[in-house]
N, C-alpha and C positions, 0 to 999 in steps of 0.2 A: 568340366572341372579343370582348374589350373594345376599343372604339376607343382609339387612342393619340394622336390629334390631333383636338382638339375646339375649335370656335369657338362662343362664346356671344354672341348679338346680341339687341338689344331697345332700347326707348326709354330714355333716360337716367333713372335712378331705378328701373328695373324690377328690379334686383338682379343684373345681369350679373356684376359683380366678385365678389359674394358667392357666387353659384352656381359661377363658375369656380374660385374658391378652394377650395370644398368638393370639386369634381370633381378638381382637381389633387391635393389631399391624398389622396382615396380611390384615385386611380390612381397615386399616387406619381410625379408628373411635374411639370415646371415650370409655374408660373402666369405667363402673359404678359399683363400689363396694358398695353393699347395706350395708355392715357392717360399712363402713365409714360414711354413712348417718344416720345410726341407733345409733351409739355409740358416745356420747359426751365425754368430758374429765372425767377422774376418773371412767370410765366404767359406766357412767350414761346413761340410755336409753333416747333418745330424746323423748319428748312428742309425742303422736300419730300423731296429726295434723302437727307438725313440720316435723316429719319423712315423712309423706305422701306428704307434700308440696315439700320437698327435692327430693323425688322420682319422683314426677310428673314433676318437672323442669328438672331433669336429663334425663328423657326419652321423653322429648318433642321434641328433635331433630330428624332429619331424619335418623341418623345412630348412633348406640351404641351397646355395648355388656355389658349386666348386669349379675351379678352373685349373687345368694342368693335365699333363700326360704321363705322370710317373707310373710306369708299369709295375714298379715294386709295391704300389699301393692301389692299383687299379681295381682289383677285386673288392677291396673294402668300400670303394666309392660306387663302382658300377653296380654292385649287388644291391645297394640301397637306393640308387638313383631311379627316378621314374622316367626321366628324359635325358638323352645325350644330344648335345648340339655340337656338330663337327664343322669347324671353320676350315674349309678346304679351298683356300684361295690360290690363284696362280703364284708360282714361286717368285717371279719378278716383283709382284705386288708385295708379297711378304717381305722380301729383302729390302725394298724401298721403305716400307713401314719400319723395319728393324733399324735401318740407318737413321731415320728421323727420331725414333724412340731413343736409340743409343746416344745420339748427339744431344738431344734434349736433357736426358738424365745426366750425362757427363757435364754439360755446360752449366746446368743449374745445381749440380751436386746433390740431386734429389736422393734422400734416404729411401732405400727400398725396403729391406726387411732386416730387423735386428742390427741396425747400425750400418749395414752394407750399402755401398754406393758403387755406381758404375765405374769401372776402371778401364780406361782406354787400352792399356797394355794387354789386357786379357783378350782383346779382339784381334790381337796380332800373335796369338799363341794357339796351341792345340786346344785350348778351352774356349775358343771363339764361338760366340753365339751364331755368327754367320756360317761357320763351318758346320755347326750343329744343325742349323736350318737347312743347309744344303743336303746333309745326309738324312735328316729326319723326314723331309717332305715326301719323298717317294716311299719310304718305309711306312709312314702313316697310311698312305693310300693302300698298302697291302695289309697292314696289321689291323687297322680299325675295323674294316669289313669282316675279316676273319674272326676277330674277337667278338664282334656283335653276333656272329652266326653261332656262337657257342650256346648250348642249351641253358646254361646258368644266367644268360643275359636275354633270354626270350621275352622277359617281362619289360624290357627296356625299349621305350619308344625312341626313335632317332630322327634327327633333322640334319640333313646334309646340305650345308650352305656353301655355294661355290663362288660367291662374289659379295662384296659389301652391299650391293643393291638388293640381292636376295635376302641378306641379313636384315637390312632396313625394312624391307617388305614384311618379312616374318615378324620382326619386332613390333611393327604397327598393328599386328593382330593379337598381341599378348593380352590385351584386355578383353579379347573376343575369341578365346582360344579354340572354340569348336572348329574354326576355319583352318587351323594349322595342318600342314601335310606331314604325314609320317612317311619318310622315304628310307626304306631299308635296302633298296636296290642299288647299292654302291657299285 
């Protein structure tokens, strides 16, 4: 049976939103972008309780695919999810993808969430996504396995994908899900 509630996690730039969008389309269910719930206009963070309420409402349904790593709402998502997909790609690959994504968004003036657009100046400040990726990559490798080991997440199946090729191979099985591997041995 196909999982109906999936969360995709990984370092910024790893492809969480892209994969979540593909999965949501294949499973014919809503795609929940946590960034869209977190960021109000003018890159203002939603107040904590507003964000958590938005997340709780978004994952209250019977089927969804969510993407993001917000620890301040993880228990709301992980407790309802059936499957966690962790994109754990090498840092150089993640940074290269982040450069391409940032350049594309900035050059095309792509609207992201709530009227926000990529601002190049932010990437040369303490709010840089590149600095965030550098600091989060190793932290995720420690925190995700530890969090998955907690008893409240024992129900959660996990897929640990270490390369785009592994992701493509796994995705090719989605219509045939009895073949997917559950890897909790991070």
